[in-house]
N, C-alpha and C positions, 0 to 999 in steps of 0.2 A: 565493477560497478563502483561509482563514487560512494563515499560515506553519506547516508541519508542523515538529515538533521530535523529535528522537531520544527514543524511549521513550513517545511520545504513544499513547493508545489511539485506534483508528480502526476504520471498517468497511471492508471491501473488497467492491465490489460484484461478484458472480458473473454469469456468462454467462446463468443462468435468471433473473435479476432479484432473487435473494436477497442478503442480506448476510451476511458472514463476519466475526467479531471477530478484530482482528489488533493488532499494535504496530508503529508506524512506526520503522524503522531508520535509513534514509538515502535520498537521491535517488541514482539510478543514474547512473553516467558516460555521456556520450552515446557512441554506437557510430559507426563509419565508414559503416554501412548506414542511418542515419536512424532513422525510425520515431518514435512518440510518446514523450514524455519518460517515463522510469520511476522506480520507487522500490522499495527493498527492504523487505519486510514479513516479520514472523514471526507464526505462529498459535500462541497459547497451548495450545489444545486438543490439537494434534499435535506441538508443539515442533519444527515445519517452517517452512520459509520460502520465499519466491519473489520474483521481480521481477514487478512488475505496472505497467500503465500508471498514472500518477499521477492521471488523471482518473477512475479507478475507486475512489480513496479518498475518504472522507468522515470527518471528525473525530467522534468520540464524545463524549458528555457524561457518562458515567458513571464 
């Protein structure tokens, strides 16, 4: 995967297989409890954000 940068347009893969447009914010810090590496993203359509598994992120070309 390409190196993600702050403000980059991305797709976030959803549980149902669809993609949602988002903006990459930063890599999430590792936790004591392990788990997959994460990233913080924001969604322009709702102005909300969340932490997602980084493997669910795909760079956009638009």
